[in-house]
N, C-alpha and C positions, 0 to 999 in steps of 0.2 A: 781478417779481424772479425770476431763474432758479433760485434755491435753494428757493423756496416749495414746500411740500408735505410729504408723508410719505415717508421713505426707509427701506427695510428693510436693515439691516446684514447682510451675508452673509459677511464675513471680517474678522477682527481679528488682528493680529500677536501680541498678548500673551495672548489667551484663545481657547479653542476653541469651536466651535459649540454643544457640549453646555452649556457655561457661559453664553455670551452669549444663548442662547435659552431659558434654564432657566425663567423665569417667563412671559415673553411673547416674541413675535417681536421681536427687537432692532430698535429704530427710532430715527430722528432726525426730528423734526417742526419745520419752520421756517415762520414766518409772513412776511407781506409786509415787515415792518420788520426782519427778520433775527433775531428772537427765537424762542424755542420751547422744546422739551424733548426729552429722550432717555431711553431705558432700554436697558440691556443687563445680563444677569445680575441681580445684586442691587443694581445702581447705577441711580439715577434722578437726573436733574438738569434745571435750568431754564437755558436759554441766553440770553445777552445778547450779540448779535453786531453786527458792522459789516462792510460790504463794503469791501475794500481792493484797490487796483490792484496786480497782481503781474505786471509786464511787460505783455504784451498781454492777459493774462487777469485775471479777478477772483477773489478769495478771500474767503470769509466767515470772519473771525477772531472768536473769541468767548471769553468767560469763562463759567463756569458755577458754580452752587451747587446742592447737593442732598444726597444721602445714599448711603452704601455700607453695606449690611447694617444700616440704622437708625442708623449713626454719621454725623455731619455730614461732608460732603466738598465740595471745590471744586477748581477748576482752570481750564484754558484749552484752546483747540484751534483748529483751522482745518478748513475744507472747501473743496474745489476741484472743479469739474465736469470729468469726463473726457469726457462728452458730455451730451446733454440728459436722459438717463435713468440716468446713473451718476455717482457722485461718489467721491472719495477724500479722506481727511483724517487727522487725528490728534487724539486726546483725551489730555490729561494731567491727572493729579491733582497738586495742590500737594504737594511734598515726597514723592512716591511714584511709582507706576507711570505709564507712558504706553503707548499702543498706536496703531498706524496702523489704518485701517479702510477698507473698501470697502462701498458701499451702492448699491442700485438703487431707482429711483422706484417707489413702491407703486401 
């Protein structure tokens, strides 16, 4: 599965690098089934994803559950490959913020 692996987030539209790398190098990790986890800033979540056809391309659409500064948080998002070593996507919090992101294969 082309999304499998660890991806380092290097850009987010809603947060700057100082925030999203504050505790660890911001990342998204995806397994062969489209599940995984992510962390940026003080947000950590577990991903439950599915591959969806998007025209001629594939997209990993997911929901997530986790925490934001120790408070429960959840949301959804999507990831799409720009090429084999770079992806773009969006992560949304239910009833709150959302941000686009860019990430490179670790």
